[in-house]
C-alpha positions as a printed NumPy array, in Angstrom:
array([[ 59.538, -88.136,  45.915],
       [ 61.787, -87.078,  43.056],
       [ 62.605, -83.401,  42.631],
       [ 63.487, -81.586,  39.425],
       [ 65.049, -78.365,  38.247],
       [ 63.989, -76.601,  35.083],
       [ 65.562, -74.428,  32.398],
       [ 64.317, -72.552,  29.346],
       [ 66.351, -72.04 ,  26.181],
       [ 65.542, -69.887,  23.16 ],
       [ 66.984, -70.645,  19.733],
       [ 66.793, -68.084,  16.966],
       [ 66.427, -69.942,  13.683],
       [ 66.904, -68.015,  10.459],
       [ 68.827, -70.458,   8.294],
       [ 69.118, -74.224,   7.969],
       [ 72.519, -74.204,   9.71 ],
       [ 70.861, -72.748,  12.822],
       [ 69.259, -76.151,  13.399],
       [ 72.737, -77.662,  13.673],
       [ 73.61 , -75.201,  16.442],
       [ 70.316, -75.95 ,  18.186],
       [ 71.058, -79.683,  17.978],
       [ 74.587, -79.164,  19.321],
       [ 73.381, -77.186,  22.357],
       [ 70.586, -79.661,  23.126],
       [ 73.028, -82.578,  22.881],
       [ 75.371, -80.804,  25.327],
       [ 72.491, -80.284,  27.743],
       [ 71.407, -83.906,  27.306],
       [ 74.904, -85.031,  28.289],
       [ 74.465, -82.967,  31.482],
       [ 71.245, -84.837,  32.312],
       [ 68.735, -82.339,  30.913],
       [ 65.678, -83.606,  29.036],
       [ 63.507, -81.539,  26.696],
       [ 59.955, -81.462,  27.992],
       [ 58.537, -79.52 ,  25.066],
       [ 59.526, -77.073,  22.347],
       [ 57.366, -74.297,  20.954],
       [ 57.851, -72.676,  17.568],
       [ 57.429, -68.919,  17.362],
       [ 57.906, -66.25 ,  14.742],
       [ 61.642, -65.963,  15.405],
       [ 62.704, -69.404,  16.563],
       [ 62.067, -72.057,  19.181],
       [ 61.632, -71.941,  22.924],
       [ 62.542, -75.208,  24.631],
       [ 61.69 , -76.228,  28.158],
       [ 64.031, -78.665,  29.888],
       [ 64.117, -80.532,  33.185],
       [ 66.501, -82.768,  35.058],
       [ 66.282, -84.662,  38.272],
       [ 68.114, -83.195,  41.242],
       [ 69.936, -85.262,  43.829],
       [ 67.469, -84.117,  46.478],
       [ 64.331, -85.994,  47.424],
       [ 61.3  , -84.838,  49.342],
       [ 59.317, -86.939,  51.728],
       [ 55.668, -87.595,  50.957],
       [ 54.64 , -85.516,  53.985],
       [ 56.521, -82.375,  52.867]])
């Protein structure tokens, strides 16, 4: 069975250029194997939830 690790990032977005920074960070994480599961908009920015597969596997009986 595949195993995953998770991370949460918050991006404060006040101006249009802030989206460029958000894109840059997410692209860096994507290059490291992270995938955005979902992103939620709030009053002050975006919270993104990421996951990536670990090298470990678990047996079906574990």
